[in-house]
KETI-524244 format. One record per residue (C-alpha): residue number from 1; chain; residue in one letter; x negated, y negated, z. Coordinates in steps of 0.1 Angstrom, whole numbers, plus 5000, padded with zeros to 4 digits. Layout:
N
{NUM 'A' 'A' {X Y Z}},
...
//
This chain:
522
{1 'A' 'M' {1840 8885 8759}},
{2 'A' 'L' {1808 8884 8780}},
{3 'A' 'S' {1839 8902 8834}},
{4 'A' 'G' {1846 8918 8875}},
{5 'A' 'R' {1867 8908 8906}},
{6 'A' 'L' {1859 8909 8943}},
{7 'A' 'A' {1886 8923 8966}},
{8 'A' 'L' {1909 8896 8982}},
{9 'A' 'L' {1899 8886 9017}},
{10 'A' 'T' {1932 8897 9033}},
{11 'A' 'S' {1925 8906 9069}},
{12 'A' 'A' {1902 8898 9098}},
{13 'A' 'L' {1886 8920 9124}},
{14 'A' 'V' {1881 8904 9157}},
{15 'A' 'I' {1849 8918 9172}},
{16 'A' 'A' {1855 8929 9208}},
{17 'A' 'A' {1828 8922 9233}},
{18 'A' 'A' {1828 8924 9270}},
{19 'A' 'I' {1816 8891 9284}},
{20 'A' 'E' {1795 8896 9314}},
{21 'A' 'S' {1792 8871 9343}},
{22 'A' 'A' {1766 8844 9338}},
{23 'A' 'S' {1742 8857 9364}},
{24 'A' 'A' {1744 8893 9352}},
{25 'A' 'A' {1739 8882 9315}},
{26 'A' 'S' {1709 8861 9324}},
{27 'A' 'A' {1693 8890 9342}},
{28 'A' 'S' {1698 8915 9313}},
{29 'A' 'G' {1687 8890 9287}},
{30 'A' 'T' {1713 8893 9259}},
{31 'A' 'A' {1725 8876 9228}},
{32 'A' 'N' {1761 8876 9240}},
{33 'A' 'L' {1788 8877 9214}},
{34 'A' 'V' {1816 8854 9227}},
{35 'A' 'S' {1839 8858 9197}},
{36 'A' 'G' {1837 8867 9160}},
{37 'A' 'T' {1855 8877 9129}},
{38 'A' 'V' {1845 8899 9099}},
{39 'A' 'L' {1862 8895 9065}},
{40 'A' 'P' {1876 8914 9048}},
{41 'A' 'R' {1885 8943 9071}},
{42 'A' 'N' {1885 8968 9042}},
{43 'A' 'P' {1858 8957 9017}},
{44 'A' 'P' {1852 8977 8986}},
{45 'A' 'M' {1819 8994 8981}},
{46 'A' 'G' {1794 8968 8970}},
{47 'A' 'G' {1817 8940 8981}},
{48 'A' 'I' {1808 8909 9000}},
{49 'A' 'V' {1814 8908 9038}},
{50 'A' 'R' {1814 8875 9058}},
{51 'A' 'L' {1808 8873 9095}},
{52 'A' 'D' {1817 8842 9116}},
{53 'A' 'L' {1802 8846 9151}},
{54 'A' 'Q' {1799 8825 9183}},
{55 'A' 'V' {1768 8838 9202}},
{56 'A' 'R' {1755 8826 9236}},
{57 'A' 'N' {1719 8827 9245}},
{58 'A' 'D' {1720 8846 9279}},
{59 'A' 'T' {1683 8850 9281}},
{60 'A' 'S' {1658 8829 9301}},
{61 'A' 'T' {1641 8815 9269}},
{62 'A' 'G' {1651 8795 9240}},
{63 'A' 'W' {1657 8807 9204}},
{64 'A' 'T' {1641 8789 9175}},
{65 'A' 'S' {1658 8781 9142}},
{66 'A' 'A' {1633 8804 9124}},
{67 'A' 'D' {1643 8835 9145}},
{68 'A' 'L' {1657 8862 9123}},
{69 'A' 'V' {1692 8877 9123}},
{70 'A' 'H' {1692 8913 9109}},
{71 'A' 'L' {1724 8928 9093}},
{72 'A' 'T' {1718 8965 9090}},
{73 'A' 'W' {1742 8989 9072}},
{74 'A' 'K' {1739 9025 9083}},
{75 'A' 'S' {1756 9056 9069}},
{76 'A' 'A' {1775 9081 9090}},
{77 'A' 'D' {1743 9101 9096}},
{78 'A' 'G' {1725 9071 9111}},
{79 'A' 'K' {1702 9064 9081}},
{80 'A' 'T' {1697 9028 9071}},
{81 'A' 'S' {1714 9021 9038}},
{82 'A' 'T' {1707 8984 9033}},
{83 'A' 'E' {1695 8954 9054}},
{84 'A' 'D' {1699 8917 9050}},
{85 'A' 'T' {1679 8891 9069}},
{86 'A' 'H' {1689 8855 9077}},
{87 'A' 'Q' {1673 8828 9097}},
{88 'A' 'L' {1692 8817 9129}},
{89 'A' 'G' {1693 8782 9113}},
{90 'A' 'E' {1693 8761 9145}},
{91 'A' 'P' {1676 8763 9179}},
{92 'A' 'A' {1695 8776 9209}},
{93 'A' 'P' {1681 8768 9244}},
{94 'A' 'A' {1689 8793 9272}},
{95 'A' 'G' {1726 8792 9280}},
{96 'A' 'A' {1735 8774 9248}},
{97 'A' 'M' {1761 8786 9222}},
{98 'A' 'V' {1751 8789 9185}},
{99 'A' 'P' {1776 8795 9156}},
{100 'A' 'L' {1765 8820 9129}},
{101 'A' 'T' {1780 8823 9094}},
{102 'A' 'L' {1764 8853 9077}},
{103 'A' 'V' {1771 8870 9044}},
{104 'A' 'T' {1761 8905 9035}},
{105 'A' 'M' {1769 8930 9007}},
{106 'A' 'A' {1783 8964 9015}},
{107 'A' 'P' {1764 8994 9002}},
{108 'A' 'A' {1774 9005 8967}},
{109 'A' 'A' {1786 9039 8979}},
{110 'A' 'V' {1817 9055 8992}},
{111 'A' 'G' {1819 9068 9028}},
{112 'A' 'D' {1818 9057 9064}},
{113 'A' 'F' {1793 9030 9074}},
{114 'A' 'S' {1785 9008 9104}},
{115 'A' 'L' {1772 8973 9103}},
{116 'A' 'T' {1748 8963 9131}},
{117 'A' 'T' {1739 8926 9139}},
{118 'A' 'E' {1706 8919 9158}},
{119 'A' 'L' {1686 8888 9166}},
{120 'A' 'E' {1648 8891 9164}},
{121 'A' 'T' {1632 8868 9189}},
{122 'A' 'H' {1600 8867 9210}},
{123 'A' 'G' {1588 8900 9196}},
{124 'A' 'G' {1620 8920 9203}},
{125 'A' 'R' {1655 8926 9190}},
{126 'A' 'L' {1687 8917 9208}},
{127 'A' 'A' {1720 8934 9197}},
{128 'A' 'I' {1748 8909 9189}},
{129 'A' 'G' {1780 8927 9198}},
{130 'A' 'T' {1786 8964 9190}},
{131 'A' 'P' {1784 8979 9155}},
{132 'A' 'T' {1814 8973 9132}},
{133 'A' 'T' {1826 9004 9114}},
{134 'A' 'F' {1839 9005 9078}},
{135 'A' 'H' {1852 9031 9054}},
{136 'A' 'L' {1840 9020 9020}},
{137 'A' 'S' {1859 9029 8988}},
{138 'A' 'G' {1864 9014 8954}},
{139 'A' 'F' {1849 9015 8920}},
{140 'A' 'L' {1817 9001 8905}},
{141 'A' 'F' {1808 9003 8868}},
{142 'A' 'K' {1771 9002 8859}},
{143 'A' 'G' {1760 9004 8823}},
{144 'A' 'R' {1739 8993 8793}},
{145 'A' 'G' {1748 8981 8759}},
{146 'A' 'N' {1771 8954 8748}},
{147 'A' 'G' {1797 8962 8721}},
{148 'A' 'H' {1810 8992 8702}},
{149 'A' 'G' {1776 9008 8696}},
{150 'A' 'L' {1780 9010 8658}},
{151 'A' 'G' {1753 8999 8633}},
{152 'A' 'M' {1727 8973 8639}},
{153 'A' 'S' {1718 8962 8674}},
{154 'A' 'Q' {1710 8925 8676}},
{155 'A' 'W' {1688 8931 8706}},
{156 'A' 'G' {1672 8960 8687}},
{157 'A' 'A' {1666 8938 8656}},
{158 'A' 'R' {1649 8913 8679}},
{159 'A' 'G' {1626 8939 8693}},
{160 'A' 'R' {1618 8954 8659}},
{161 'A' 'A' {1610 8920 8644}},
{162 'A' 'A' {1587 8913 8674}},
{163 'A' 'A' {1570 8946 8667}},
{164 'A' 'G' {1563 8936 8631}},
{165 'A' 'Q' {1591 8953 8612}},
{166 'A' 'D' {1606 8933 8583}},
{167 'A' 'Y' {1643 8929 8577}},
{168 'A' 'K' {1644 8957 8551}},
{169 'A' 'K' {1629 8982 8576}},
{170 'A' 'I' {1653 8970 8603}},
{171 'A' 'L' {1684 8974 8582}},
{172 'A' 'S' {1673 9008 8568}},
{173 'A' 'T' {1669 9021 8603}},
{174 'A' 'Y' {1703 9011 8615}},
{175 'A' 'Y' {1722 9018 8583}},
{176 'A' 'T' {1709 9052 8572}},
{177 'A' 'G' {1706 9058 8535}},
{178 'A' 'T' {1716 9023 8524}},
{179 'A' 'R' {1699 9001 8498}},
{180 'A' 'I' {1700 8963 8494}},
{181 'A' 'D' {1718 8952 8462}},
{182 'A' 'A' {1724 8917 8447}},
{183 'A' 'R' {1759 8904 8444}},
{184 'A' 'D' {1775 8872 8432}},
{185 'A' 'T' {1785 8855 8464}},
{186 'A' 'S' {1792 8821 8449}},
{187 'A' 'G' {1830 8825 8456}},
{188 'A' 'M' {1851 8811 8484}},
{189 'A' 'V' {1860 8827 8517}},
{190 'A' 'R' {1889 8819 8540}},
{191 'A' 'I' {1883 8819 8578}},
{192 'A' 'A' {1911 8818 8603}},
{193 'A' 'L' {1899 8795 8631}},
{194 'A' 'T' {1922 8811 8657}},
{195 'A' 'D' {1929 8848 8661}},
{196 'A' 'D' {1966 8843 8662}},
{197 'A' 'P' {1989 8814 8650}},
{198 'A' 'L' {1989 8784 8673}},
{199 'A' 'D' {2022 8776 8688}},
{200 'A' 'L' {2026 8738 8688}},
{201 'A' 'A' {2056 8740 8711}},
{202 'A' 'R' {2035 8752 8740}},
{203 'A' 'P' {2015 8728 8762}},
{204 'A' 'W' {1982 8719 8746}},
{205 'A' 'P' {1951 8728 8768}},
{206 'A' 'R' {1940 8695 8783}},
{207 'A' 'L' {1904 8706 8781}},
{208 'A' 'F' {1906 8701 8743}},
{209 'A' 'G' {1922 8666 8745}},
{210 'A' 'P' {1957 8653 8747}},
{211 'A' 'Q' {1968 8671 8715}},
{212 'A' 'A' {1957 8691 8684}},
{213 'A' 'F' {1940 8669 8659}},
{214 'A' 'V' {1918 8666 8629}},
{215 'A' 'A' {1895 8635 8630}},
{216 'A' 'G' {1894 8610 8601}},
{217 'A' 'P' {1883 8602 8575}},
{218 'A' 'I' {1906 8628 8559}},
{219 'A' 'T' {1931 8631 8531}},
{220 'A' 'V' {1959 8657 8526}},
{221 'A' 'E' {1967 8670 8492}},
{222 'A' 'G' {2000 8656 8479}},
{223 'A' 'L' {2008 8636 8511}},
{224 'A' 'P' {1991 8602 8509}},
{225 'A' 'Q' {2011 8591 8540}},
{226 'A' 'L' {1989 8615 8561}},
{227 'A' 'Q' {1956 8599 8551}},
{228 'A' 'A' {1936 8591 8582}},
{229 'A' 'S' {1907 8567 8580}},
{230 'A' 'A' {1875 8568 8602}},
{231 'A' 'G' {1885 8561 8638}},
{232 'A' 'S' {1920 8575 8633}},
{233 'A' 'S' {1931 8612 8632}},
{234 'A' 'L' {1958 8635 8621}},
{235 'A' 'G' {1978 8649 8650}},
{236 'A' 'F' {1999 8680 8653}},
{237 'A' 'D' {2029 8687 8675}},
{238 'A' 'A' {2064 8703 8674}},
{239 'A' 'N' {2096 8682 8670}},
{240 'A' 'S' {2128 8687 8690}},
{241 'A' 'A' {2140 8712 8664}},
{242 'A' 'G' {2110 8734 8671}},
{243 'A' 'Q' {2093 8727 8638}},
{244 'A' 'P' {2056 8719 8633}},
{245 'A' 'I' {2048 8683 8624}},
{246 'A' 'A' {2018 8662 8614}},
{247 'A' 'Y' {2014 8625 8618}},
{248 'A' 'V' {1986 8599 8617}},
{249 'A' 'I' {1972 8587 8650}},
{250 'A' 'A' {1958 8552 8646}},
{251 'A' 'A' {1927 8540 8664}},
{252 'A' 'D' {1950 8521 8689}},
{253 'A' 'G' {1968 8553 8697}},
{254 'A' 'S' {2000 8545 8678}},
{255 'A' 'H' {2017 8573 8658}},
{256 'A' 'G' {2028 8571 8622}},
{257 'A' 'A' {2059 8587 8608}},
{258 'A' 'P' {2059 8625 8613}},
{259 'A' 'V' {2059 8649 8584}},
{260 'A' 'V' {2075 8684 8589}},
{261 'A' 'I' {2050 8711 8579}},
{262 'A' 'T' {2070 8733 8556}},
{263 'A' 'S' {2042 8744 8533}},
{264 'A' 'T' {2004 8747 8536}},
{265 'A' 'L' {1986 8714 8542}},
{266 'A' 'T' {1951 8712 8525}},
{267 'A' 'I' {1929 8687 8543}},
{268 'A' 'H' {1897 8672 8528}},
{269 'A' 'T' {1871 8649 8543}},
{270 'A' 'S' {1846 8624 8527}},
{271 'A' 'S' {1824 8626 8558}},
{272 'A' 'P' {1790 8644 8553}},
{273 'A' 'A' {1794 8657 8588}},
{274 'A' 'G' {1823 8678 8578}},
{275 'A' 'I' {1859 8682 8591}},
{276 'A' 'R' {1860 8677 8629}},
{277 'A' 'T' {1888 8693 8648}},
{278 'A' 'N' {1897 8708 8682}},
{279 'A' 'I' {1919 8735 8667}},
{280 'A' 'M' {1898 8766 8671}},
{281 'A' 'Q' {1893 8799 8690}},
{282 'A' 'V' {1875 8794 8723}},
{283 'A' 'M' {1842 8814 8722}},
{284 'A' 'G' {1818 8822 8750}},
{285 'A' 'G' {1832 8800 8777}},
{286 'A' 'D' {1812 8771 8765}},
{287 'A' 'F' {1824 8740 8785}},
{288 'A' 'R' {1796 8716 8776}},
{289 'A' 'G' {1806 8682 8764}},
{290 'A' 'G' {1815 8684 8728}},
{291 'A' 'A' {1822 8722 8729}},
{292 'A' 'E' {1859 8715 8727}},
{293 'A' 'Q' {1855 8703 8691}},
{294 'A' 'R' {1837 8718 8660}},
{295 'A' 'R' {1828 8706 8626}},
{296 'A' 'Y' {1834 8725 8594}},
{297 'A' 'A' {1823 8724 8558}},
{298 'A' 'G' {1848 8729 8529}},
{299 'A' 'V' {1885 8722 8534}},
{300 'A' 'L' {1909 8730 8562}},
{301 'A' 'R' {1943 8745 8555}},
{302 'A' 'I' {1971 8743 8580}},
{303 'A' 'V' {1994 8772 8572}},
{304 'A' 'P' {2030 8772 8587}},
{305 'A' 'K' {2037 8807 8602}},
{306 'A' 'G' {2073 8803 8614}},
{307 'A' 'G' {2089 8784 8643}},
{308 'A' 'A' {2064 8759 8656}},
{309 'A' 'T' {2034 8780 8648}},
{310 'A' 'I' {2005 8771 8624}},
{311 'A' 'L' {1973 8789 8614}},
{312 'A' 'P' {1942 8768 8608}},
{313 'A' 'V' {1921 8783 8579}},
{314 'A' 'N' {1887 8770 8569}},
{315 'A' 'V' {1880 8775 8531}},
{316 'A' 'L' {1844 8772 8520}},
{317 'A' 'P' {1817 8790 8499}},
{318 'A' 'M' {1805 8823 8512}},
{319 'A' 'E' {1769 8813 8517}},
{320 'A' 'D' {1779 8781 8536}},
{321 'A' 'Y' {1801 8803 8558}},
{322 'A' 'L' {1771 8825 8567}},
{323 'A' 'K' {1752 8795 8578}},
{324 'A' 'G' {1779 8791 8605}},
{325 'A' 'V' {1778 8829 8614}},
{326 'A' 'V' {1741 8836 8618}},
{327 'A' 'P' {1734 8810 8646}},
{328 'A' 'A' {1767 8819 8663}},
{329 'A' 'E' {1757 8856 8664}},
{330 'A' 'M' {1719 8854 8670}},
{331 'A' 'P' {1697 8828 8687}},
{332 'A' 'P' {1674 8811 8661}},
{333 'A' 'Y' {1642 8819 8681}},
{334 'A' 'W' {1647 8857 8678}},
{335 'A' 'G' {1624 8859 8648}},
{336 'A' 'V' {1628 8853 8610}},
{337 'A' 'E' {1631 8890 8601}},
{338 'A' 'A' {1658 8896 8627}},
{339 'A' 'L' {1677 8865 8614}},
{340 'A' 'K' {1674 8878 8578}},
{341 'A' 'A' {1687 8912 8589}},
{342 'A' 'Q' {1716 8894 8606}},
{343 'A' 'A' {1723 8873 8575}},
{344 'A' 'I' {1726 8904 8553}},
{345 'A' 'A' {1747 8924 8578}},
{346 'A' 'G' {1770 8894 8582}},
{347 'A' 'R' {1772 8889 8544}},
{348 'A' 'T' {1779 8926 8538}},
{349 'A' 'Y' {1806 8926 8565}},
{350 'A' 'A' {1823 8896 8550}},
{351 'A' 'V' {1822 8909 8514}},
{352 'A' 'A' {1840 8941 8526}},
{353 'A' 'H' {1868 8921 8542}},
{354 'A' 'L' {1878 8898 8513}},
{355 'A' 'G' {1914 8898 8502}},
{356 'A' 'G' {1938 8891 8531}},
{357 'A' 'A' {1971 8873 8528}},
{358 'A' 'D' {1964 8840 8545}},
{359 'A' 'F' {1927 8846 8554}},
{360 'A' 'D' {1898 8869 8549}},
{361 'A' 'L' {1881 8869 8583}},
{362 'A' 'R' {1886 8855 8618}},
{363 'A' 'A' {1861 8831 8633}},
{364 'A' 'S' {1857 8850 8665}},
{365 'A' 'E' {1841 8883 8676}},
{366 'A' 'S' {1873 8900 8663}},
{367 'A' 'D' {1854 8898 8630}},
{368 'A' 'Q' {1822 8877 8632}},
{369 'A' 'A' {1815 8847 8654}},
{370 'A' 'Y' {1816 8815 8633}},
{371 'A' 'S' {1810 8780 8646}},
{372 'A' 'G' {1810 8760 8613}},
{373 'A' 'L' {1785 8732 8610}},
{374 'A' 'T' {1783 8727 8648}},
{375 'A' 'D' {1755 8751 8657}},
{376 'A' 'Q' {1736 8753 8624}},
{377 'A' 'R' {1698 8755 8627}},
{378 'A' 'A' {1670 8753 8602}},
{379 'A' 'E' {1658 8788 8610}},
{380 'A' 'S' {1691 8805 8605}},
{381 'A' 'N' {1699 8785 8574}},
{382 'A' 'A' {1665 8796 8559}},
{383 'A' 'A' {1674 8832 8567}},
{384 'A' 'V' {1707 8828 8548}},
{385 'A' 'D' {1690 8810 8518}},
{386 'A' 'G' {1662 8836 8518}},
{387 'A' 'T' {1685 8865 8514}},
{388 'A' 'R' {1712 8849 8492}},
{389 'A' 'G' {1735 8874 8475}},
{390 'A' 'Q' {1719 8904 8492}},
{391 'A' 'V' {1743 8930 8506}},
{392 'A' 'L' {1740 8966 8518}},
{393 'A' 'S' {1754 8994 8498}},
{394 'A' 'Y' {1758 9032 8502}},
{395 'A' 'Q' {1763 9054 8472}},
{396 'A' 'G' {1769 9023 8451}},
{397 'A' 'Q' {1796 9007 8473}},
{398 'A' 'P' {1792 8979 8499}},
{399 'A' 'I' {1793 8993 8534}},
{400 'A' 'T' {1813 8981 8565}},
{401 'A' 'A' {1783 8967 8582}},
{402 'A' 'F' {1792 8970 8619}},
{403 'A' 'Y' {1768 8955 8643}},
{404 'A' 'M' {1768 8946 8680}},
{405 'A' 'A' {1748 8927 8707}},
{406 'A' 'S' {1731 8957 8722}},
{407 'A' 'D' {1732 8995 8718}},
{408 'A' 'G' {1718 9002 8752}},
{409 'A' 'G' {1691 9024 8738}},
{410 'A' 'H' {1712 9046 8714}},
{411 'A' 'T' {1737 9038 8686}},
{412 'A' 'V' {1769 9057 8680}},
{413 'A' 'S' {1777 9080 8651}},
{414 'A' 'S' {1806 9070 8630}},
{415 'A' 'E' {1829 9099 8639}},
{416 'A' 'Y' {1831 9084 8674}},
{417 'A' 'R' {1839 9049 8663}},
{418 'A' 'F' {1867 9034 8684}},
{419 'A' 'V' {1875 9069 8695}},
{420 'A' 'Q' {1910 9078 8707}},
{421 'A' 'W' {1919 9105 8733}},
{422 'A' 'N' {1948 9129 8732}},
{423 'A' 'H' {1940 9158 8756}},
{424 'A' 'G' {1906 9156 8738}},
{425 'A' 'P' {1888 9133 8714}},
{426 'A' 'V' {1905 9123 8682}},
{427 'A' 'L' {1875 9120 8659}},
{428 'A' 'R' {1872 9100 8626}},
{429 'A' 'S' {1856 9108 8593}},
{430 'A' 'H' {1818 9107 8593}},
{431 'A' 'L' {1802 9078 8574}},
{432 'A' 'G' {1767 9088 8563}},
{433 'A' 'Y' {1752 9053 8568}},
{434 'A' 'L' {1764 9052 8605}},
{435 'A' 'T' {1745 9079 8622}},
{436 'A' 'G' {1735 9075 8658}},
{437 'A' 'I' {1698 9069 8665}},
{438 'A' 'S' {1676 9065 8696}},
{439 'A' 'D' {1666 9028 8698}},
{440 'A' 'P' {1636 9021 8721}},
{441 'A' 'F' {1633 8986 8707}},
{442 'A' 'D' {1666 8975 8722}},
{443 'A' 'R' {1657 8959 8755}},
{444 'A' 'G' {1691 8943 8762}},
{445 'A' 'P' {1699 8938 8799}},
{446 'A' 'S' {1719 8963 8819}},
{447 'A' 'W' {1751 8952 8836}},
{448 'A' 'Q' {1774 8958 8865}},
{449 'A' 'V' {1812 8952 8867}},
{450 'A' 'G' {1830 8953 8900}},
{451 'A' 'P' {1834 8963 8926}},
{452 'A' 'F' {1871 8969 8925}},
{453 'A' 'S' {1890 8980 8955}},
{454 'A' 'A' {1913 9010 8950}},
{455 'A' 'D' {1945 8989 8952}},
{456 'A' 'G' {1929 8961 8931}},
{457 'A' 'A' {1920 8986 8904}},
{458 'A' 'A' {1955 8999 8904}},
{459 'A' 'A' {1968 8964 8901}},
{460 'A' 'I' {1946 8958 8870}},
{461 'A' 'L' {1961 8990 8854}},
{462 'A' 'I' {1996 8978 8862}},
{463 'A' 'D' {1988 8945 8846}},
{464 'A' 'N' {1979 8964 8815}},
{465 'A' 'G' {2011 8984 8815}},
{466 'A' 'L' {1998 9016 8832}},
{467 'A' 'N' {2014 9023 8865}},
{468 'A' 'I' {1998 9053 8883}},
{469 'A' 'G' {2006 9042 8918}},
{470 'A' 'D' {1994 9015 8942}},
{471 'A' 'R' {1959 9029 8945}},
{472 'A' 'L' {1934 9043 8920}},
{473 'A' 'V' {1921 9074 8938}},
{474 'A' 'G' {1894 9085 8913}},
{475 'A' 'I' {1881 9083 8878}},
{476 'A' 'D' {1869 9116 8863}},
{477 'A' 'V' {1847 9115 8832}},
{478 'A' 'L' {1861 9142 8809}},
{479 'A' 'Q' {1836 9139 8780}},
{480 'A' 'K' {1807 9118 8767}},
{481 'A' 'E' {1795 9117 8731}},
{482 'A' 'P' {1758 9122 8721}},
{483 'A' 'S' {1747 9087 8728}},
{484 'A' 'G' {1760 9090 8764}},
{485 'A' 'R' {1791 9069 8759}},
{486 'A' 'V' {1823 9078 8777}},
{487 'A' 'I' {1849 9090 8753}},
{488 'A' 'G' {1876 9103 8777}},
{489 'A' 'V' {1885 9098 8814}},
{490 'A' 'R' {1912 9109 8838}},
{491 'A' 'L' {1925 9081 8860}},
{492 'A' 'R' {1938 9096 8892}},
{493 'A' 'G' {1963 9074 8910}},
{494 'A' 'S' {1983 9077 8942}},
{495 'A' 'S' {2014 9088 8923}},
{496 'A' 'K' {2001 9104 8890}},
{497 'A' 'S' {1972 9109 8868}},
{498 'A' 'V' {1967 9098 8832}},
{499 'A' 'E' {1940 9105 8806}},
{500 'A' 'V' {1927 9076 8784}},
{501 'A' 'S' {1899 9071 8760}},
{502 'A' 'G' {1866 9054 8769}},
{503 'A' 'P' {1874 9023 8747}},
{504 'A' 'T' {1907 9020 8766}},
{505 'A' 'L' {1889 9022 8800}},
{506 'A' 'R' {1865 8995 8787}},
{507 'A' 'F' {1895 8973 8777}},
{508 'A' 'Y' {1913 8977 8811}},
{509 'A' 'F' {1883 8967 8832}},
{510 'A' 'G' {1865 8943 8809}},
{511 'A' 'L' {1834 8965 8804}},
{512 'A' 'P' {1807 8953 8779}},
{513 'A' 'D' {1803 8989 8766}},
{514 'A' 'T' {1813 9025 8773}},
{515 'A' 'L' {1777 9035 8780}},
{516 'A' 'V' {1786 9034 8817}},
{517 'A' 'D' {1782 9053 8850}},
{518 'A' 'I' {1812 9051 8873}},
{519 'A' 'V' {1804 9050 8910}},
{520 'A' 'G' {1829 9054 8938}},
{521 'A' 'G' {1864 9065 8945}},
{522 'A' 'G' {1896 9055 8963}},
//
């Protein structure tokens, strides 16, 4: 899931400048600031600052559009921190006025800074107004890795495959002491297409179309009146009594008689393209045309869950399910050995999660990403077929094959998995096959989240049910585990301090991983 926010632009600073008489200005030769604003007045460290200036050419020569405007940030000791350069953008004859709209990024540091604006023209620099002073505060998260850090790194598998390792070597590296066993995986698996039951009484997201539907041709077991031919569909809604209903939507848009959903509907299709529906969990912010619908093999169950809620569950053979998992989890061009490793890890994870009440696994990253038939590729299908029935076992039992996008250079040992904090780390039992390793083959990108202003960070905490005041003053790292991931922090607010775990901090601020350095303060 993958996010940071900029501070709201809430106030303006009008830059004061003494306007000299025309004759005096011409004699001194200045870039005369007539008026200007800087927004926001209190930017966070690393935040964006915008200047809107009106500057008069009070020299005896014209300025060209290619003349450079320098924006220089200096720390309290006068040392240059950062500098941005922009072209003037339009010519300005002597005596003419020129508007300037400039954007710069504040230094990613806490403290007192000044911002100087100068015009470089005719071999010299002319100051535009006087330096503007700022006190920068806030928080910036810089890190590596993407996920929980347990088990196989997908980026690492890619790097190892590119280096010539086969899938067996890749898997034995990430899952210590395991072996590959053969199992009968010819059975069925039940996949919940949404993480939670869907409430049909709530407004339907218009991005997905006017309503929830399953496209024809389809039939519903035991309900011939809900048969929908090609060109028509089966629609879903809530009636005035707050019950879920299904009805046929004809090609002309007319609706058939509604049927109240009191028991599970089992939907079949005769189309070789599978069951097409817009009822699914949104993954990855994909807003391309067609991304609002997916196609699925097998059958679709609509399970009533009380009130106007339903749970869509795709039931299909395990190996067919994996053909929708591998391309959703790993790009097909990452190498055949990496894809095979992904197929076995995905199969092993699925086998260990069979046996739920209404479903076995979710179709999102809550378990494993699954896109049905929609994203299937020949390369990933071949990886599934080439490893059919193969699962990882440890001491004779299938493992819980955790994996993640990137380990940031080091995986996590199992005792720190999803670690909690209660005046110290609350560790879990050690699983021998999940032992942290250094991983030079993972070349996943680093990331940065923020900056957050001190009051903006406090507002995020309040939104998550944690009120420590109207400003976050500081974040103290209390402990890291051997891979370098944060396992406990103290959040110092303007009214109180609270200790939370690293995973909780990650959740609050939307961090990709807990392998993070925290810069700044409030």
